[in-house]
C-alpha positions as CSV (number, residue, x, y, z in Angstrom):
1,X,14.5,11.5,26.0
2,X,14.2,7.7,26.2
3,X,10.5,8.0,25.5
4,X,11.2,10.0,22.3
5,X,13.8,7.6,21.1
6,X,11.7,4.6,21.6
7,X,8.7,6.2,20.0
8,X,10.7,7.2,16.9
9,X,12.1,3.7,16.7
10,X,8.7,2.2,17.0
11,X,7.4,4.6,14.3
12,X,10.2,3.6,12.0
13,X,9.6,-0.1,12.5
14,X,5.9,0.4,11.9
15,X,6.6,2.3,8.7
16,X,8.9,-0.4,7.4
17,X,6.3,-3.1,8.1
18,X,3.6,-0.9,6.5
19,X,5.6,-0.2,3.3
20,X,6.5,-3.9,3.1
21,X,2.9,-5.0,3.4
22,X,1.8,-2.0,1.2
23,X,4.0,-3.2,-1.6
24,X,3.5,-7.0,-1.3
25,X,-0.2,-7.3,-0.9
26,X,-1.2,-5.0,-3.9
27,X,1.4,-6.8,-6.0
28,X,-0.2,-10.2,-5.1
29,X,-3.7,-8.7,-5.9
30,X,-2.4,-7.4,-9.2
31,X,-1.0,-10.8,-10.1
32,X,-4.3,-12.5,-9.2
33,X,-6.3,-9.9,-11.2
34,X,-4.1,-10.3,-14.3
35,X,-4.2,-14.1,-14.0
36,X,-8.0,-14.1,-13.8
37,X,-8.3,-11.7,-16.7
38,X,-6.1,-13.9,-18.9
39,X,-8.1,-16.9,-17.9
40,X,-11.3,-15.0,-18.8
41,X,-9.8,-14.0,-22.1
42,X,-8.9,-17.5,-22.9
43,X,-12.4,-18.7,-22.3
44,X,-14.2,-15.7,-24.0
45,X,-11.9,-14.0,-26.6
46,X,-14.9,-12.0,-28.0
47,X,-15.3,-10.1,-24.6
48,X,-11.7,-8.8,-24.8
49,X,-12.7,-5.1,-24.7
50,X,-14.9,-5.4,-21.7
51,X,-12.5,-7.6,-19.8
52,X,-9.5,-5.4,-20.6
53,X,-11.4,-2.2,-19.5
54,X,-12.5,-3.8,-16.2
55,X,-9.0,-5.1,-15.6
56,X,-7.3,-1.7,-16.1
57,X,-9.9,0.0,-13.8
58,X,-9.2,-2.7,-11.1
59,X,-5.5,-2.4,-11.5
60,X,-5.7,1.4,-11.1
61,X,-7.7,0.9,-7.9
62,X,-5.1,-1.5,-6.5
63,X,-2.3,0.8,-7.4
64,X,-3.9,3.7,-5.7
65,X,-4.1,1.7,-2.5
66,X,-0.3,1.1,-2.7
67,X,0.2,4.9,-3.3
68,X,-2.0,5.7,-0.3
69,X,0.1,3.4,1.9
70,X,3.3,5.1,0.7
71,X,1.9,8.5,1.6
72,X,0.8,7.5,5.1
73,X,4.2,5.8,5.7
74,X,6.0,9.0,4.6
75,X,3.9,11.1,7.0
76,X,4.7,8.7,9.8
77,X,8.4,8.9,9.0
78,X,8.9,12.6,8.4
79,X,6.0,14.4,10.0
80,X,4.6,12.3,12.7
81,X,1.7,14.1,14.4
82,X,2.0,12.0,17.5
83,X,5.4,13.4,18.4
84,X,3.8,16.7,19.4
85,X,1.9,15.0,22.2
86,X,4.8,13.3,23.9
87,X,5.9,14.9,27.2
88,X,9.1,16.8,27.1
89,X,12.3,15.0,28.1
90,X,13.7,15.7,31.6
C-alpha cells in the first residue's frame, strides 16, 4: 500500500509541476510573439495583414501546446496507466 500511496503522490506532484510549466511557458511565448508582432507593425505598418495572420497562426499553435499539456496532466491525475502495473499491496 505504501508503494501505491507514494506513486499517487509523485504523480500528483508531477502533474502540478507539469500544469504550472504548461501554463507559464506558453504564456511567456505568447507575450514574446505579441511583442515581436507589435514591433514589426511599428516598423512596417503596410504589412499589417501578413503580420497579423502569421501572429494568429503562431498564437493558435502555442495555445494548442498548452491544451495538450492540460490533457496529459488530466490523464496522469485521473486515469494513470502506470497504476495498473504496480504490484498488489500485501
